[in-house]
C-alpha positions in Angstrom: -42.3 -37.6 23.0 -43.0 -36.5 26.0 -38.9 -36.5 26.9 -39.6 -34.7 23.8 -41.5 -32.0 24.6 -40.1 -31.5 27.7 -36.9 -30.9 26.0 -37.9 -27.9 23.6 -40.2 -26.3 26.6 -40.4 -22.4 26.2 -38.2 -21.9 29.5 -35.7 -24.3 27.8 -35.9 -22.1 24.4 -35.3 -18.9 25.8 -32.3 -20.6 28.3 -30.9 -22.1 24.7 -31.0 -19.1 22.8 -29.2 -17.0 26.1 -26.7 -18.9 26.3 -26.3 -20.1 22.5 -25.8 -16.0 22.2 -23.5 -15.4 24.6 -21.4 -18.1 23.7 -21.3 -16.4 19.8 -19.9 -13.3 21.9 -17.5 -14.9 24.1 -16.2 -16.9 20.3 -15.8 -13.4 18.5 -14.1 -11.8 21.6 -13.2 -8.2 22.2 -10.8 -7.2 20.1 -11.4 -3.7 19.6 -11.8 -3.2 23.7 -8.1 -5.3 23.7 -7.0 -2.9 21.1 -8.0 0.4 22.1 -5.4 -0.4 25.4 -2.4 -2.9 24.3 0.5 -0.6 23.6 0.8 0.9 20.5 4.9 -0.2 18.9 6.5 3.3 18.3 8.1 2.3 15.3 10.8 4.8 14.0 12.1 8.0 15.5 11.8 11.0 13.5 14.9 12.6 13.6 13.8 16.1 14.9 15.4 19.0 12.6 16.5 21.7 14.0 16.2 25.3 12.4 18.9 27.6 13.4 18.7 31.2 12.1 20.9 33.6 11.8 20.7 37.1 13.6 20.2 39.9 11.0 21.2 43.5 12.3 18.9 45.9 11.7 20.5 49.2 11.2 19.5 51.4 13.4 16.5 54.1 12.9 18.0 57.0 14.1 15.9 60.0 14.6 16.5 63.6 14.5 16.0 66.1 17.3 13.3 68.0 15.9 11.5 64.5 15.6 12.3 63.2 18.7 10.4 66.4 19.9 7.6 66.0 18.5 7.4 62.3 18.8 7.8 63.5 23.1 5.1 66.3 22.4 2.5 64.0 20.4 2.9 62.1 23.7 2.9 64.3 25.8 -0.6 65.9 24.8 -2.0 62.5 25.2 -0.9 61.4 28.7 -2.0 64.6 29.2 -5.4 64.0 27.9 -5.6 60.7 30.0 -5.1 62.8 33.0 -7.7 65.0 32.7 -9.7 62.1 32.2 -9.0 60.5 34.6 -9.6 63.2 36.5 -13.3 63.9 35.2 -14.6 60.4 35.7 -13.0 59.4 39.0 -10.6 56.8 37.5 -8.7 54.9 40.1 -5.0 56.9 41.4 -3.2 54.2 39.7 -3.7 55.7 36.5 -3.8 58.8 37.5 -0.2 58.3 39.0 0.8 56.7 35.5 -0.1 59.8 33.8 1.4 62.7 35.7 4.0 60.4 35.8 4.5 60.1 31.6 3.3 63.5 31.3 6.1 65.1 33.6 9.1 61.9 31.8 7.8 63.1 28.7 8.2 67.1 29.4 11.8 66.2 30.2 12.5 64.5 27.6 10.9 67.7 25.8 13.7 69.6 27.9 16.5 68.2 27.0 16.2 68.7 23.4 15.7 72.4 23.9 18.4 75.2 24.3 19.7 76.6 27.1 17.5 79.3 27.4 14.6 77.7 26.3 15.0 74.0 29.2 15.0 76.7 32.2 11.3 78.2 31.5 10.3 74.7 30.3 11.2 73.7 33.2 8.9 76.0 35.7 6.3 74.3 34.2 8.0 70.9 34.6 8.0 72.0 38.2 4.2 73.3 38.0 3.3 69.8 36.2 5.5 67.9 39.5 3.3 70.0 42.3 0.2 68.3 40.1 2.1 64.4 40.6 2.6 65.2 44.2 -1.6 66.1 45.0 -1.7 62.8 42.9 0.7 61.1 45.2 -1.1 62.4 48.3 -4.5 60.6 47.3 -8.0 60.9 49.6 -9.0 63.6 47.0 -12.1 65.1 47.0 -14.1 66.7 44.5 -13.3 70.0 44.7 -9.4 68.7 44.6 -10.0 67.6 41.6 -11.6 70.4 40.2 -8.5 72.4 41.1 -6.4 69.6 39.5 -8.4 69.8 36.8 -7.6 73.7 36.2 -3.7 73.9 36.9 -4.0 71.2 34.1 -5.9 73.4 31.5 -3.1 76.0 32.9 0.0 74.1 32.4 -1.7 72.9 29.0 -2.2 76.5 27.5 1.0 77.7 28.5 2.7 74.8 26.9 1.1 74.5 24.2 1.3 78.2 23.2 4.8 78.6 23.8 6.7 74.7 23.4 4.5 73.6 20.4 7.1 72.6 17.5 5.7 75.2 15.5 7.0 77.6 18.1 10.4 76.1 19.1 11.5 74.5 16.2 14.7 76.7 16.1 15.5 76.3 19.8 15.9 72.8 19.4 19.4 71.5 19.4 21.1 70.5 16.3 
């Protein structure tokens, strides 16, 4: 009987419980864990359907010279406004250069849409815009240079607005 008491000793009970629980866990296995790391069969590969689009030809949208002139005039005004803001706020030089080049490009596009005698007059304003461009490209402008450039730009705008708005030149645009 004494041996039986020793057999059911509390330490022994703890060891027995741990041993049985470990045995149960090992018998149950780690199926979920094994399943996680086993590569799955790909099975049937689905064939990809390749969609081929037929190119469509869209008709070219042709603008009349009047519409082109109006568009270039509006874009010129927009870029002129960008340049005047860049000169007032002291925005970086890249923005000024981009604005003045776009402004000149739209003035030149307007020039080619006009008849010869008006082209020559507009060329004078393009030359003054190019002078503004040259001063901006020179770089290192101080406050007085900004003020002179703004005044030149305002004068240029006033002259072009008064002489080359669409209402003033609609009869002198090439047909």
